[in-house]
C-alpha positions in Angstrom: 209.9 -3.5 91.2 206.6 -4.9 90.1 207.2 -6.0 86.5 203.5 -5.5 85.7 203.8 -1.8 86.7 206.7 -1.5 84.2 204.7 -3.2 81.5 201.6 -1.1 82.1 203.6 2.2 82.0 205.5 1.1 78.8 202.4 -0.1 77.1 200.4 3.0 77.9 203.2 5.3 76.5 204.3 6.6 79.9 207.9 6.2 79.0 209.2 8.5 81.7 207.6 6.3 84.4 208.7 3.2 82.6 212.2 4.4 82.6 212.1 5.2 86.3 210.6 1.7 87.1 213.3 0.1 84.9 216.0 1.9 86.7 214.7 0.6 90.1 214.4 -2.9 88.7 217.9 -2.9 87.3 219.3 -1.6 90.6 217.5 -4.3 92.5 218.8 -6.9 90.2 222.3 -5.5 90.4 222.2 -5.6 94.2 221.0 -9.2 94.1 223.9 -10.1 91.9 226.5 -8.2 94.0 225.2 -9.8 97.2 225.0 -13.3 95.7 221.2 -13.5 96.2 220.3 -13.5 92.5 218.8 -16.8 91.4 218.5 -18.2 87.9 214.7 -17.5 87.9 215.4 -13.8 88.6 217.7 -13.6 85.6 215.2 -15.5 83.4 212.5 -13.1 84.3 214.7 -10.2 83.6 215.6 -11.6 80.2 211.9 -12.1 79.4 211.1 -8.6 80.5 213.9 -7.2 78.3 212.6 -9.3 75.3 209.0 -8.1 75.9 210.2 -4.4 76.0 212.3 -4.9 72.9 209.3 -6.3 70.9 207.0 -3.7 72.3 209.4 -0.9 71.4 209.7 -2.2 67.8 205.9 -2.4 67.5 205.5 1.2 68.9 208.2 2.4 66.5 206.5 0.8 63.5 203.1 2.2 64.5 204.6 5.7 64.9 206.3 5.4 61.5 203.1 4.4 59.8 201.3 7.3 61.4 204.0 9.7 60.2 203.8 8.2 56.7 200.0 8.8 56.7 200.5 12.4 57.8 203.0 13.0 55.0 200.7 11.4 52.4 197.8 13.6 53.6 200.0 16.7 53.5 200.6 16.1 49.8 196.9 16.8 49.2 196.7 19.9 51.2 196.2 23.1 49.3 198.9 25.7 49.8 197.7 28.5 52.1 194.6 26.6 53.2 193.5 26.9 56.8 194.0 23.8 58.9 190.7 22.0 59.6 190.5 23.3 63.2 190.8 26.8 61.9 188.0 26.3 59.3 185.6 25.1 62.0 186.4 28.2 64.1 185.6 30.4 61.1 182.1 28.8 60.6 
């Protein structure tokens, strides 16, 4: 697997594709270990990729939590029974 393809998919939020690419990568690595062809560099690269994905997931999660908090704060100022903004534009 091309690690950059995994990074691009993950970074762009294409998590289904990233998961598929990760599965392929993990299987390739597993086969290399089973057949004795895995090298220290391969394992180091895998560890770096896992660490990158962990940090990226934490950042994505924090960003999503912040957006959810903003939506909750905005909802506190909404008037009960008021039409959502899209509905107001449609009425004009």
